[in-house]
PAVO-697982 format. One record per residue: chain; x, y, z of N, C-alpha, C, O in turn. Coordinates in steps of 0.05 Angstrom, whole numbers. Example, Ala and Ser with C-alpha at 12.3 -4.5 7.8 and 13.67 -1.06 7.14 Angstrom:
REM PAVO-697982
[node "A", [264, -114, 156], [246, -90, 156], [264, -66, 156], [285, -66, 169]]
[node "A", [257, -45, 142], [273, -21, 143], [258, 1, 157], [268, 23, 161]]
***
This chain:
REM PAVO-697982
[node "A", [262, -1031, -204], [239, -1014, -203], [237, -1000, -177], [227, -977, -176]]
[node "A", [245, -1013, -155], [244, -1001, -129], [262, -976, -127], [255, -956, -114]]
[node "A", [285, -977, -139], [304, -955, -139], [292, -931, -154], [295, -908, -145]]
[node "A", [280, -936, -176], [267, -914, -192], [245, -901, -176], [242, -877, -176]]
[node "A", [229, -918, -162], [208, -907, -145], [219, -889, -123], [208, -868, -118]]
[node "A", [240, -898, -110], [252, -882, -89], [263, -855, -100], [260, -835, -87]]
[node "A", [276, -857, -123], [287, -832, -135], [264, -813, -142], [266, -789, -137]]
[node "A", [243, -824, -154], [220, -808, -161], [207, -795, -137], [201, -771, -137]]
[node "A", [203, -811, -116], [190, -800, -92], [209, -780, -78], [199, -760, -67]]
[node "A", [235, -785, -78], [254, -765, -67], [253, -739, -82], [254, -718, -70]]
[node "A", [251, -740, -108], [249, -716, -125], [223, -700, -119], [224, -676, -117]]
[node "A", [201, -715, -117], [176, -702, -112], [176, -689, -84], [166, -667, -81]]
[node "A", [187, -703, -65], [189, -692, -38], [206, -667, -37], [199, -648, -24]]
[node "A", [228, -667, -52], [245, -643, -54], [230, -620, -66], [231, -598, -55]]
[node "A", [216, -624, -88], [201, -603, -101], [179, -592, -83], [176, -568, -81]]
[node "A", [164, -610, -70], [143, -601, -53], [154, -586, -29], [142, -567, -19]]
[node "A", [177, -594, -19], [190, -579, 3], [198, -551, -6], [194, -532, 10]]
[node "A", [208, -548, -30], [215, -521, -40], [190, -504, -44], [191, -480, -38]]
[node "A", [168, -516, -53], [143, -501, -57], [133, -492, -30], [124, -469, -27]]
[node "A", [134, -509, -10], [124, -502, 17], [141, -480, 28], [130, -462, 41]]
[node "A", [167, -481, 24], [185, -459, 34], [178, -433, 21], [179, -412, 34]]
[node "A", [173, -433, -5], [167, -409, -20], [140, -397, -11], [138, -373, -8]]
[node "A", [120, -414, -6], [94, -405, 3], [97, -393, 31], [85, -372, 37]]
[node "A", [112, -406, 48], [117, -396, 76], [131, -369, 75], [123, -351, 90]]
[node "A", [151, -366, 58], [165, -340, 55], [146, -318, 45], [147, -296, 55]]
[node "A", [129, -325, 27], [110, -305, 16], [89, -297, 37], [82, -273, 39]]
[node "A", [80, -316, 53], [60, -310, 73], [72, -293, 95], [58, -277, 107]]
[node "A", [98, -295, 101], [110, -281, 123], [126, -257, 114], [141, -245, 130]]
[node "A", [125, -249, 88], [139, -226, 78], [122, -201, 79], [102, -199, 64]]
[node "A", [129, -183, 96], [113, -159, 99], [122, -136, 81], [109, -115, 81]]
[node "A", [144, -139, 67], [155, -117, 51], [136, -110, 28], [132, -87, 21]]
[node "A", [123, -130, 16], [104, -124, -5], [80, -109, 5], [70, -90, -8]]
[node "A", [70, -116, 29], [48, -101, 41], [56, -72, 47], [40, -54, 43]]
[node "A", [80, -68, 57], [89, -41, 63], [91, -25, 37], [84, -1, 37]]
[node "A", [100, -37, 16], [101, -23, -10], [73, -15, -20], [69, 7, -30]]
[node "A", [54, -33, -16], [27, -27, -24], [15, -4, -8], [1, 13, -19]]
[node "A", [22, -3, 18], [12, 19, 35], [25, 45, 27], [11, 66, 26]]
[node "A", [51, 45, 20], [64, 70, 11], [52, 79, -16], [48, 103, -20]]
[node "A", [46, 60, -33], [34, 68, -59], [6, 80, -55], [-1, 99, -68]]
[node "A", [-9, 68, -36], [-36, 79, -30], [-34, 107, -18], [-50, 124, -24]]
[node "A", [-14, 112, -1], [-10, 139, 10], [-3, 159, -12], [-13, 182, -11]]
[node "A", [12, 150, -31], [19, 168, -53], [-6, 174, -70], [-10, 196, -79]]
[node "A", [-22, 153, -75], [-47, 157, -90], [-66, 176, -75], [-79, 193, -88]]
[node "A", [-66, 175, -48], [-83, 193, -32], [-73, 221, -36], [-89, 240, -39]]
[node "A", [-47, 225, -34], [-35, 252, -37], [-39, 264, -65], [-42, 288, -68]]
[node "A", [-40, 247, -85], [-44, 256, -112], [-74, 259, -119], [-80, 268, -141]]
[node "A", [-91, 252, -100], [-120, 255, -105], [-132, 232, -121], [-155, 234, -129]]
[node "A", [-118, 211, -125], [-128, 188, -140], [-145, 170, -122], [-158, 151, -132]]
[node "A", [-145, 175, -96], [-159, 158, -77], [-171, 177, -56], [-159, 196, -47]]
[node "A", [-195, 171, -47], [-208, 187, -26], [-197, 178, 1], [-186, 157, 4]]
[node "A", [-202, 196, 21], [-193, 189, 48], [-207, 164, 58], [-195, 148, 73]]
[node "A", [-232, 161, 51], [-248, 138, 60], [-237, 112, 48], [-234, 92, 62]]
[node "A", [-231, 113, 22], [-219, 89, 9], [-192, 82, 21], [-186, 59, 26]]
[node "A", [-176, 103, 27], [-150, 98, 39], [-153, 86, 67], [-138, 68, 74]]
[node "A", [-172, 96, 82], [-176, 86, 110], [-183, 56, 109], [-172, 41, 125]]
[node "A", [-200, 48, 90], [-207, 20, 88], [-183, 3, 79], [-178, -18, 90]]
[node "A", [-168, 14, 60], [-145, 0, 50], [-124, -3, 72], [-112, -24, 76]]
[node "A", [-119, 19, 87], [-100, 19, 108], [-107, -1, 130], [-90, -15, 140]]
[node "A", [-133, -2, 137], [-142, -20, 158], [-137, -49, 150], [-128, -66, 166]]
[node "A", [-142, -55, 124], [-138, -82, 114], [-108, -89, 115], [-100, -111, 124]]
[node "A", [-91, -71, 105], [-62, -77, 105], [-51, -80, 133], [-35, -98, 138]]
[node "A", [-59, -62, 151], [-50, -64, 179], [-58, -90, 193], [-43, -101, 208]]
[node "A", [-82, -99, 187], [-91, -124, 199], [-75, -147, 188], [-68, -166, 202]]
[node "A", [-68, -147, 162], [-52, -168, 150], [-24, -167, 161], [-11, -188, 165]]
[node "A", [-13, -143, 166], [14, -141, 179], [14, -152, 207], [33, -165, 215]]
[node "A", [-8, -147, 222], [-10, -158, 249], [-11, -188, 248], [2, -201, 265]]
[node "A", [-25, -199, 229], [-26, -229, 226], [2, -240, 221], [9, -261, 232]]
[node "A", [17, -227, 204], [44, -236, 198], [61, -236, 223], [75, -255, 228]]
[node "A", [59, -214, 238], [75, -212, 263], [67, -234, 283], [84, -245, 296]]
[node "A", [41, -239, 285], [32, -260, 303], [42, -288, 294], [50, -304, 311]]
[node "A", [42, -293, 268], [52, -318, 257], [82, -321, 263], [92, -343, 268]]
[node "A", [96, -299, 262], [125, -299, 266], [132, -300, 296], [155, -301, 303]]
[node "A", [111, -300, 313], [116, -300, 341], [124, -272, 351], [138, -270, 372]]
[node "A", [116, -252, 337], [122, -224, 344], [111, -217, 371], [109, -233, 389]]
[node "A", [103, -193, 373], [93, -183, 399], [116, -175, 416], [139, -176, 408]]
[node "A", [110, -168, 440], [131, -158, 459], [146, -182, 469], [135, -199, 484]]
[node "A", [171, -184, 462], [188, -205, 473], [207, -193, 493], [219, -172, 487]]
[node "A", [210, -205, 515], [228, -195, 535], [255, -208, 532], [257, -232, 526]]
[node "A", [276, -193, 536], [303, -203, 534], [315, -206, 562], [310, -189, 580]]
[node "A", [329, -227, 566], [344, -230, 592], [370, -215, 589], [380, -210, 567]]
[node "A", [382, -208, 612], [406, -191, 611], [429, -206, 598], [448, -193, 588]]
[node "A", [429, -232, 597], [451, -247, 584], [447, -249, 554], [464, -261, 540]]
[node "A", [424, -239, 543], [419, -241, 515], [427, -216, 499], [426, -217, 474]]
[node "A", [435, -195, 512], [443, -171, 498], [467, -158, 511], [474, -164, 534]]
[node "A", [479, -140, 495], [502, -126, 505], [502, -98, 492], [498, -96, 467]]
[node "A", [507, -77, 507], [508, -50, 496], [536, -47, 484], [556, -51, 497]]
[node "A", [536, -39, 458], [562, -36, 444], [568, -7, 438], [590, -1, 428]]
[node "A", [550, 11, 444], [556, 39, 439], [532, 57, 447], [511, 47, 453]]
[node "A", [537, 82, 448], [516, 101, 455], [521, 126, 438], [544, 132, 431]]
[node "A", [500, 141, 433], [502, 166, 418], [489, 188, 434], [468, 184, 445]]
[node "A", [503, 211, 436], [492, 234, 451], [498, 259, 435], [519, 261, 421]]
[node "A", [481, 279, 438], [485, 305, 426], [481, 326, 448], [467, 321, 467]]
[node "A", [494, 349, 444], [491, 370, 463], [487, 396, 448], [500, 401, 427]]
[node "A", [470, 414, 459], [465, 440, 447], [474, 460, 468], [460, 466, 487]]
[node "A", [498, 472, 463], [509, 490, 482], [501, 519, 477], [510, 537, 491]]
[node "A", [486, 524, 456], [478, 551, 449], [456, 562, 468], [454, 586, 470]]
[node "A", [441, 545, 481], [420, 554, 499], [432, 557, 527], [449, 540, 535]]
[node "A", [423, 577, 541], [434, 581, 568], [415, 570, 589], [421, 572, 613]]
***
């Protein structure tokens, strides 16, 4: 009976761990919020939403995006010189102007 209990508890722990990981991923996924904001911008351009409604919606979405970044430890992070390396550069020139 003890072995069955351990197997049962191990299975429950595994399932709850997977649920917790899925909830954490959903809470920290900002792609859905970005899609909602783009859809609202499209509705505004099509006249399906007023500017005032869009402003309220945008403020809500932006505050939720800020919360996600704060949870992820976002914000301005400084890098030490040993943490990065420049691997290339891009430059353009316009020689037609004198």
